[in-house]
C-alpha positions as CSV (number, residue, x, y, z in Angstrom):
1,M,31.2,1.5,4.0
2,P,33.3,1.8,7.2
3,G,31.4,1.9,10.4
4,L,28.1,0.9,8.8
5,G,27.9,-2.4,10.7
6,C,26.5,-4.4,7.8
7,A,27.2,-5.1,4.1
8,L,25.9,-2.5,1.7
9,E,25.5,-3.1,-2.0
10,L,24.8,-0.2,-4.4
11,R,23.8,-0.9,-8.0
12,L,24.0,1.4,-11.0
13,N,21.0,0.9,-13.2
14,P,19.8,4.2,-14.9
15,E,16.8,2.5,-16.6
16,Q,15.4,1.1,-13.3
17,A,16.2,4.4,-11.6
18,K,13.9,6.2,-14.0
19,K,11.0,3.8,-13.2
20,H,11.5,4.4,-9.4
21,R,11.5,8.2,-9.7
22,R,10.2,9.8,-6.5
23,F,9.6,6.4,-4.9
24,D,10.4,6.3,-1.2
25,P,11.2,2.7,-0.2
26,L,12.9,3.6,3.1
27,T,11.7,5.6,6.2
28,I,14.2,6.2,9.0
29,A,12.9,7.0,12.5
30,V,14.4,10.0,14.3
31,K,13.7,10.7,18.0
32,D,11.8,14.0,17.8
33,R,11.3,17.3,16.0
34,L,14.5,18.7,17.5
35,A,16.5,15.9,15.9
36,L,14.6,16.5,12.6
37,E,15.6,20.2,12.8
38,A,19.2,19.1,13.2
39,W,18.9,17.0,10.1
40,D,17.3,19.9,8.2
41,N,20.3,22.1,9.2
42,L,22.8,19.5,8.1
43,L,21.2,18.8,4.8
44,T,20.9,22.5,4.1
45,E,24.6,23.0,5.0
46,K,25.7,20.2,2.7
47,N,23.4,21.5,-0.1
48,I,21.5,18.2,-0.3
49,R,18.0,18.4,-1.9
50,H,15.3,17.9,0.7
51,S,11.9,19.0,1.7
52,P,11.2,21.4,4.5
53,I,9.9,19.9,7.7
54,I,6.4,18.6,6.9
55,T,3.6,18.0,9.3
56,A,2.6,14.3,8.8
57,V,-0.3,12.3,10.1
58,Q,1.3,11.5,13.5
59,G,4.6,13.4,13.6
60,W,6.9,15.4,11.3
61,L,9.1,14.3,8.4
62,I,11.7,15.4,5.9
63,V,12.0,13.8,2.4
64,I,15.5,13.6,1.0
65,E,16.0,13.2,-2.7
66,D,19.0,11.8,-4.6
67,P,20.1,12.8,-8.1
68,D,17.9,10.1,-9.6
69,Q,14.9,11.4,-7.6
70,N,14.8,8.4,-5.3
71,R,13.6,9.4,-1.9
72,V,14.2,8.5,1.7
73,R,12.0,9.8,4.6
74,L,13.1,10.8,8.1
75,Y,10.0,10.5,10.3
76,T,9.8,11.5,14.0
77,L,8.9,9.0,16.7
78,E,7.6,12.0,18.6
79,T,3.9,12.6,17.7
80,H,1.7,15.7,17.7
81,G,-1.9,16.0,18.6
82,P,-5.0,16.3,16.4
83,E,-4.8,20.1,16.4
84,L,-2.1,19.8,13.7
85,K,-3.4,18.7,10.4
86,P,-1.2,16.8,8.0
87,D,0.1,18.7,5.0
88,D,-1.4,16.3,2.5
89,A,-1.1,18.9,-0.3
90,N,2.7,19.1,0.0
91,D,4.4,18.4,-3.4
92,W,7.1,16.3,-1.6
93,L,4.4,13.8,-0.6
94,K,3.2,13.3,-4.2
95,N,4.6,10.6,-6.5
């Protein structure tokens, strides 16, 4: 992939993909909630399936899902205080 800066190998294995459904092996840090909002807008514009912005334990996150239902999380480095409780009941956080 041009501009990635490292080698990337993608594998097609439908059987294994079914076993990993809704698994989220990768979390990518984003600077703050404002950056997360920009991601939310871009993902919405590109019609990519993703969660709304979710209040997490320390910051905020978005969960992105591919067609095999594998997930990647974008999590803010910016944190919030204890007055904001994590949205533990959010369906995007359940496996």
